[in-house]
N, C-alpha and C positions, 0 to 999 in steps of 0.2 A: 527232408535232408537232400542236399546236393553233394556230389563227390567230384573233386577235381584231382586228376593225376597230372603231375608236372614232371616231364622227362627232359633232362638236358641231353642233347645229342651225344653220341659216343665220340671217342677220340678220333680226330681227323688229321689229314695231312697238314704239314706245316705250310703256312702261307707262302713261304719262299720257294715252293715247288713250281712256280711259274703260272699257276692257275689263279683266277680271280677268287676272292673270298667265297662267293656264292657257289662256286664250282668245286670247292674242296670236298673230297670224298672221305669216307671213313677208312682208317687203317684197319688191319686185321684185328689188332688188339681192341679197337673200338667196336667192331662187329661182335667179337666174343663177349665183351662187357655188356652190350645191349641184349644179346641172347641170354646171358646169365641173369640180368635183372628181370627180364621177361619171365624166365623160369621161376625165379624167386617170388615174383608177384602173382603168377598164374595159379599157384597152389592155394592162395587164400584171398584172392580179390575177384570181385565180379567184373565182367567185361564192360568197358565204357560204351555208351550209346553213340558217342561221336569221338573221332580221332582227328585232330587238326594239327598241322605242322607248318613250320616256316618253309618257304620254297628253296632254301639252301640245300644243296645235294646231301650234305652230311645229316641234316635234319630229316629229310625225306627218307633216306636210307634207314635211319634209326627208327622212324615211325613204321616203316614197312617191315623191318626185321622184328621189332617188338610185337607188332600185330600178328605176324606169322607165327612167331614162337609162343605167344600167349594164347593162340587160337581165337583171335578176335576177327570176326567176319565183317565188321563195319568198315566201309571204304575209308581210306585216308583222304582227308580234304586238305588241299594246299591253300594256306591263307597268307597272302602277300604281306599283310600288316604285321605278321609275326617276325619278319626278317630283321628289321631295324626297330623293333618295338621297344617302347618304354613300358614301365609297369602300368601306366594309365591306359595304354593301347591294349594291353592284355586284359585289363579289367573291362574295357569297353567291349571287347570281343565276348568275354564271359557274360556280361550283362545283356548282350544281344542274342544269346542262345535261346532256342525254343524250350519252353518249360516241360515239354514232353520228354526231353532228354534228362535223365536223372544223374548221369555222370558223363564226364568228358576227359579225354587225355590230350594234353597240350604238349607238343614237342617243339623245343626251340633252343634259345641261346642265353648265355650269361652276358652281361650282368642283369639283363631284364628279367629273367626268370627268378633269380634270387631276390631282386628288388620287389617284384610282384608278391612273392611269398612273404617277404617281410612286411609289406603293407597289409596283406590280408590277415596274417597271424599275429602281427605285433612283435615278432621276434625274428632274428636272423637265423636262417638255415642255409648252410653252405651246400651248394649243389655242384659236385664234381661231375666230370663227364660220365654219362650213363647212369646217373643217380635219378631215382624216381621218388618224388614226394607225393603222398596221397593225403588229401585233406577232405575230411567229412565235415560239412558245414551245415549249421542249423539254419536252413532257408528252404522255403517252398518254391521260390522263384529265383531264377538267375539274376533278376533285377534287384533282389534283396542282398546281393553280395557286394559289399563295399568295405573299405578299411575302417576299423578292424572288424572282422566278422567273428561270429561265435563259432569257434572250432570245436567240434564234438570229439574228434580224434585226428591225430596226424601221425603218419608213419613214413620214415625214410627208408627206402629199399636200395641197397647197394649191390653191385655185382658180386 
């Protein structure tokens, strides 16, 4: 079994604040929501072997807050390909993971995260800001994950 956690970043500054999209930071409400979803998931979830995030500031902040609040000691890896990713880009990242890793947390953006989830599960799951979708997939290798995959269990955790 492989586990994929998919976390949409928390609520960020509006793009009209003068900063470029990649530089938008989380607002306090966004930080609080990421803390809450981390607390909700930490009670009943095992820690991921890898945490990967888009390089956008709001995603990196979300990954770092989530990791800290959930007690995850794995370093956060910034992956450039997650910033403007399509669902196939995310699948390519997943397929390239080392099989020693049993679980991963991906932090990124919509619409790509929702589209990836829909391809993998065969159904639409709306991911609002700071929502975490956990997929347990019947696969022994990351290369076996492709649309649609056999989902053993899926859970949506909200703040």
